DOSE-867520 format. One record per residue (C-alpha): residue number from 0; residue in three letters; y, x, z. Coordinates in Angstrom, 2 decimals. Layout:
DOSE-867520
{NUM, 'ALA', {Y, X, Z}},
...
END
This chain:
DOSE-867520
{0, 'UNK', {7.36, -5.51, 26.90}},
{1, 'UNK', {4.79, -5.31, 23.98}},
{2, 'UNK', {4.74, -8.92, 23.41}},
{3, 'UNK', {8.53, -8.65, 21.98}},
{4, 'UNK', {7.11, -6.93, 19.13}},
{5, 'UNK', {4.54, -9.60, 17.79}},
{6, 'UNK', {7.27, -11.74, 15.93}},
{7, 'UNK', {7.64, -8.45, 13.51}},
{8, 'UNK', {4.46, -9.14, 12.58}},
{9, 'UNK', {3.85, -10.71, 9.19}},
{10, 'UNK', {1.63, -14.00, 8.55}},
{11, 'UNK', {-1.43, -12.85, 6.78}},
{12, 'UNK', {-2.76, -15.22, 3.22}},
{13, 'UNK', {-5.88, -17.35, 3.55}},
{14, 'UNK', {-7.88, -15.04, 1.11}},
{15, 'UNK', {-10.24, -11.89, 2.39}},
{16, 'UNK', {-8.19, -12.50, 5.94}},
{17, 'UNK', {-9.68, -10.04, 7.61}},
{18, 'UNK', {-9.18, -7.15, 4.76}},
{19, 'UNK', {-5.56, -8.02, 4.71}},
{20, 'UNK', {-5.32, -7.72, 8.56}},
{21, 'UNK', {-7.08, -4.32, 8.19}},
{22, 'UNK', {-4.86, -3.41, 5.10}},
{23, 'UNK', {-1.85, -4.13, 7.12}},
{24, 'UNK', {-2.45, -2.73, 10.56}},
{25, 'UNK', {-3.65, 0.33, 8.72}},
{26, 'UNK', {-0.05, 0.60, 7.05}},
{27, 'UNK', {1.95, -0.23, 10.36}},
{28, 'UNK', {-0.64, 2.41, 11.62}},
{29, 'UNK', {0.33, 5.48, 8.92}},
{30, 'UNK', {3.90, 4.45, 8.52}},
{31, 'UNK', {4.88, 4.77, 12.60}},
{32, 'UNK', {5.63, 1.84, 12.51}},
{33, 'UNK', {2.91, 1.76, 15.62}},
{34, 'UNK', {3.03, 4.78, 16.72}},
{35, 'UNK', {0.22, 6.90, 18.00}},
{36, 'UNK', {-0.25, 6.12, 22.24}},
{37, 'UNK', {1.37, 2.64, 21.59}},
{38, 'UNK', {-0.59, -0.38, 22.87}},
{39, 'UNK', {-1.64, -3.33, 20.67}},
{40, 'UNK', {-0.51, -6.60, 21.20}},
{41, 'UNK', {-3.47, -8.40, 22.94}},
{42, 'UNK', {-6.02, -10.57, 20.28}},
{43, 'UNK', {-4.89, -14.16, 20.75}},
{44, 'UNK', {-1.16, -13.40, 20.38}},
{45, 'UNK', {-1.88, -10.93, 17.03}},
{46, 'UNK', {-3.49, -14.22, 15.71}},
{47, 'UNK', {-0.97, -16.23, 17.23}},
{48, 'UNK', {1.67, -14.21, 14.71}},
{49, 'UNK', {-0.49, -13.77, 12.07}},
{50, 'UNK', {-1.53, -17.05, 11.02}},
{51, 'UNK', {-5.29, -15.99, 11.43}},
{52, 'UNK', {-8.23, -16.92, 13.61}},
{53, 'UNK', {-9.41, -14.40, 16.69}},
{54, 'UNK', {-12.59, -13.59, 15.04}},
{55, 'UNK', {-10.42, -12.27, 12.32}},
{56, 'UNK', {-8.67, -9.95, 14.67}},
{57, 'UNK', {-11.60, -8.98, 16.45}},
{58, 'UNK', {-13.51, -8.03, 13.15}},
{59, 'UNK', {-10.00, -6.23, 11.99}},
{60, 'UNK', {-10.07, -4.38, 15.02}},
{61, 'UNK', {-13.62, -3.61, 15.15}},
{62, 'UNK', {-13.20, -2.27, 11.37}},
{63, 'UNK', {-10.25, 0.06, 12.90}},
{64, 'UNK', {-11.56, 1.76, 15.40}},
{65, 'UNK', {-14.19, 3.07, 13.90}},
{66, 'UNK', {-11.87, 4.25, 10.94}},
{67, 'UNK', {-10.57, 6.14, 14.64}},
{68, 'UNK', {-7.14, 4.46, 13.89}},
{69, 'UNK', {-7.00, 2.54, 17.44}},
{70, 'UNK', {-9.08, 2.89, 20.34}},
{71, 'UNK', {-9.99, 0.66, 23.64}},
{72, 'UNK', {-9.18, 1.61, 26.81}},
{73, 'UNK', {-9.68, -0.54, 30.22}},
{74, 'UNK', {-6.84, -1.88, 30.24}},
{75, 'UNK', {-6.06, -2.91, 26.38}},
{76, 'UNK', {-6.16, -1.38, 22.87}},
{77, 'UNK', {-4.14, 1.45, 21.70}},
{78, 'UNK', {-3.28, 3.54, 18.60}},
{79, 'UNK', {-5.20, 6.50, 18.33}},
{80, 'UNK', {-3.04, 9.57, 19.17}},
{81, 'UNK', {-2.51, 12.21, 15.74}},
{82, 'UNK', {-3.94, 8.95, 13.38}},
{83, 'UNK', {-1.18, 8.75, 11.36}},
{84, 'UNK', {0.43, 11.48, 9.29}},
{85, 'UNK', {1.59, 14.65, 11.48}},
{86, 'UNK', {5.27, 14.42, 11.87}},
{87, 'UNK', {5.95, 17.89, 10.03}},
{88, 'UNK', {3.88, 16.30, 6.86}},
{89, 'UNK', {6.61, 13.06, 6.18}},
{90, 'UNK', {9.65, 14.92, 7.31}},
{91, 'UNK', {11.19, 16.74, 5.70}},
{92, 'UNK', {9.88, 16.33, 2.57}},
{93, 'UNK', {9.36, 18.45, -0.12}},
{94, 'UNK', {8.73, 17.12, -4.01}},
{95, 'UNK', {5.47, 18.91, -4.52}},
{96, 'UNK', {4.29, 16.74, -1.80}},
{97, 'UNK', {5.26, 13.89, -3.53}},
{98, 'UNK', {3.99, 14.71, -6.98}},
{99, 'UNK', {0.58, 16.15, -5.19}},
{100, 'UNK', {0.16, 12.73, -3.98}},
{101, 'UNK', {0.72, 11.12, -7.64}},
{102, 'UNK', {-2.06, 13.64, -8.55}},
{103, 'UNK', {-4.46, 11.86, -6.26}},
{104, 'UNK', {-3.09, 8.12, -7.11}},
{105, 'UNK', {-3.74, 9.12, -10.70}},
{106, 'UNK', {-8.02, 10.09, -10.21}},
{107, 'UNK', {-8.00, 6.98, -7.77}},
{108, 'UNK', {-5.92, 3.81, -8.96}},
{109, 'UNK', {-6.56, 3.57, -12.30}},
{110, 'UNK', {-10.62, 3.47, -10.83}},
{111, 'UNK', {-9.49, 0.27, -8.31}},
{112, 'UNK', {-7.87, -1.66, -11.68}},
{113, 'UNK', {-11.40, -0.83, -13.53}},
{114, 'UNK', {-12.99, -2.37, -10.43}},
{115, 'UNK', {-10.42, -5.41, -9.80}},
{116, 'UNK', {-11.46, -6.69, -12.99}},
{117, 'UNK', {-15.22, -7.26, -11.91}},
{118, 'UNK', {-14.92, -8.44, -8.25}},
{119, 'UNK', {-11.31, -9.96, -7.72}},
{120, 'UNK', {-11.23, -13.36, -6.83}},
{121, 'UNK', {-9.39, -16.14, -9.50}},
{122, 'UNK', {-6.84, -16.45, -6.45}},
{123, 'UNK', {-5.98, -12.09, -5.63}},
{124, 'UNK', {-5.66, -12.19, -9.56}},
{125, 'UNK', {-3.56, -15.84, -9.43}},
{126, 'UNK', {-1.52, -13.35, -6.65}},
{127, 'UNK', {-0.93, -10.55, -9.01}},
{128, 'UNK', {0.47, -12.61, -11.62}},
{129, 'UNK', {3.02, -14.02, -8.71}},
{130, 'UNK', {4.27, -10.65, -7.69}},
{131, 'UNK', {4.75, -9.86, -11.36}},
{132, 'UNK', {7.09, -13.05, -11.99}},
{133, 'UNK', {8.78, -11.65, -8.41}},
{134, 'UNK', {9.32, -7.73, -9.65}},
{135, 'UNK', {10.48, -9.41, -13.13}},
{136, 'UNK', {13.51, -11.90, -10.38}},
{137, 'UNK', {14.37, -8.45, -9.14}},
{138, 'UNK', {15.90, -6.21, -11.36}},
{139, 'UNK', {18.75, -5.95, -9.83}},
{140, 'UNK', {17.39, -5.45, -6.43}},
{141, 'UNK', {15.68, -2.38, -5.87}},
{142, 'UNK', {14.61, -2.68, -2.60}},
{143, 'UNK', {13.33, -6.00, -3.53}},
{144, 'UNK', {11.75, -4.85, -6.41}},
{145, 'UNK', {9.83, -1.79, -4.79}},
{146, 'UNK', {8.08, -4.02, -1.79}},
{147, 'UNK', {6.93, -6.32, -4.71}},
{148, 'UNK', {5.64, -3.57, -6.66}},
{149, 'UNK', {3.93, -2.18, -3.60}},
{150, 'UNK', {2.26, -5.66, -2.77}},
{151, 'UNK', {0.96, -5.58, -6.39}},
{152, 'UNK', {-0.74, -2.63, -6.20}},
{153, 'UNK', {-2.29, -3.53, -2.48}},
{154, 'UNK', {-3.38, -6.91, -4.18}},
{155, 'UNK', {-5.34, -4.68, -7.07}},
{156, 'UNK', {-7.00, -2.97, -4.15}},
{157, 'UNK', {-7.88, -5.38, -2.54}},
{158, 'UNK', {-9.28, -7.12, -5.46}},
{159, 'UNK', {-11.56, -4.19, -6.15}},
{160, 'UNK', {-13.34, -4.89, -2.63}},
{161, 'UNK', {-14.00, -1.15, -1.92}},
{162, 'UNK', {-12.82, -0.62, 1.51}},
{163, 'UNK', {-13.36, 3.28, 1.44}},
{164, 'UNK', {-11.50, 3.84, -1.70}},
{165, 'UNK', {-8.38, 1.55, -0.12}},
{166, 'UNK', {-8.45, 2.94, 3.01}},
{167, 'UNK', {-8.12, 6.42, 1.57}},
{168, 'UNK', {-5.02, 5.52, -1.03}},
{169, 'UNK', {-3.23, 3.55, 2.20}},
{170, 'UNK', {-3.68, 7.35, 4.27}},
{171, 'UNK', {-0.75, 8.48, 1.87}},
{172, 'UNK', {1.39, 5.39, 2.45}},
{173, 'UNK', {3.23, 7.11, 5.50}},
{174, 'UNK', {3.88, 10.32, 3.46}},
{175, 'UNK', {5.57, 8.18, 0.91}},
{176, 'UNK', {7.41, 5.23, 1.76}},
{177, 'UNK', {10.83, 6.07, 2.78}},
{178, 'UNK', {10.62, 9.28, 0.32}},
{179, 'UNK', {9.43, 7.25, -2.76}},
{180, 'UNK', {12.06, 4.58, -2.56}},
{181, 'UNK', {14.59, 7.45, -2.23}},
{182, 'UNK', {13.10, 9.28, -5.47}},
{183, 'UNK', {12.46, 6.03, -7.45}},
{184, 'UNK', {16.27, 4.52, -7.00}},
{185, 'UNK', {17.34, 8.12, -8.57}},
{186, 'UNK', {16.21, 7.09, -12.21}},
{187, 'UNK', {15.79, 3.03, -10.98}},
{188, 'UNK', {17.18, 2.32, -14.33}},
{189, 'UNK', {14.56, 4.06, -16.49}},
{190, 'UNK', {11.71, 3.70, -14.55}},
{191, 'UNK', {12.24, -0.16, -13.92}},
{192, 'UNK', {11.79, -1.52, -17.51}},
{193, 'UNK', {8.49, 1.35, -17.87}},
{194, 'UNK', {7.28, -0.46, -14.93}},
{195, 'UNK', {7.45, -3.64, -15.81}},
{196, 'UNK', {5.95, -2.98, -18.91}},
{197, 'UNK', {2.76, -1.00, -17.31}},
{198, 'UNK', {2.47, -4.18, -14.66}},
{199, 'UNK', {2.41, -6.48, -17.30}},
{200, 'UNK', {-0.32, -4.63, -19.35}},
{201, 'UNK', {-2.23, -4.06, -16.10}},
{202, 'UNK', {-1.83, -7.74, -14.77}},
{203, 'UNK', {-3.30, -9.15, -18.43}},
{204, 'UNK', {-6.31, -6.31, -18.43}},
{205, 'UNK', {-7.37, -7.28, -15.25}},
{206, 'UNK', {-6.97, -11.14, -15.80}},
{207, 'UNK', {-9.02, -11.42, -19.04}},
{208, 'UNK', {-11.84, -9.03, -17.06}},
{209, 'UNK', {-11.59, -6.11, -19.54}},
{210, 'UNK', {-12.15, -3.01, -17.41}},
{211, 'UNK', {-11.36, -0.44, -19.85}},
{212, 'UNK', {-7.83, -1.67, -20.97}},
{213, 'UNK', {-7.08, -2.00, -17.29}},
{214, 'UNK', {-8.15, 1.87, -16.16}},
{215, 'UNK', {-6.19, 3.02, -19.69}},
{216, 'UNK', {-3.06, 0.82, -18.14}},
{217, 'UNK', {-3.25, 1.97, -14.60}},
{218, 'UNK', {-3.46, 5.59, -15.88}},
{219, 'UNK', {-0.59, 5.68, -18.04}},
{220, 'UNK', {1.71, 3.87, -15.57}},
{221, 'UNK', {0.85, 6.33, -13.05}},
{222, 'UNK', {1.62, 9.54, -14.91}},
{223, 'UNK', {4.65, 7.63, -16.32}},
{224, 'UNK', {5.52, 7.44, -12.78}},
{225, 'UNK', {4.22, 10.93, -12.12}},
{226, 'UNK', {6.43, 12.67, -14.94}},
{227, 'UNK', {9.56, 10.68, -13.12}},
{228, 'UNK', {8.99, 12.34, -10.07}},
{229, 'UNK', {8.54, 15.86, -12.23}},
{230, 'UNK', {12.06, 15.37, -14.17}},
{231, 'UNK', {13.85, 14.87, -10.35}},
{232, 'UNK', {12.10, 18.08, -8.67}},
{233, 'UNK', {13.03, 19.84, -11.83}},
{234, 'UNK', {16.96, 18.90, -11.96}},
{235, 'UNK', {17.50, 19.15, -7.61}},
{236, 'UNK', {14.97, 22.30, -7.17}},
{237, 'UNK', {14.92, 24.39, -10.08}},
{238, 'UNK', {11.47, 23.43, -10.95}},
{239, 'UNK', {8.31, 22.86, -9.59}},
{240, 'UNK', {6.02, 25.45, -8.28}},
END
């Protein structure tokens, strides 16, 4: 039964409830945790599971319908067929695809960091600091480090306050998630110290409201990660065409 899956949904924090519900459900769809054609739990069950009101869930579902990720039918709400990345684009994964995704991130994420300096509220920025601390405390736990890295970037996306930007970027999550982890783990001891440094600099720039520096630090961070991916690709595939 579908109700058995409701317990898997996360609790949603109070800030930007609707946006967080949208981002979370969107990620579940793109990563295929919610599969094309699958029926969603009813609004009441979703609201209770995620700790938000039914109005928040209802508005979030309206946005996801508008984005074409879900659709209403007579007996409920379903994930739209073909709403996630096609299977052949996810597996088997090739390094060239990952590098191309990083090229997109290099363009989009600095702009999000820049916007976050002027639009992000104090609570979102405070949560960025919390995730930075979580990353520092989990340098021996690769999976946990990567998880908090993702949350940090997602908070910046939320703080930027541009739903279209965030939706565009999150459309790559399903393509990157598991495969990105595999790549990061190959050079984690090289990437992790630099990653912490850049996340610290990005957070400091955003918290000070220095949009130019936030843009610069995010751009350098993404370029550095991209260069690490290229090293791995060259080592394992004899170069990237």
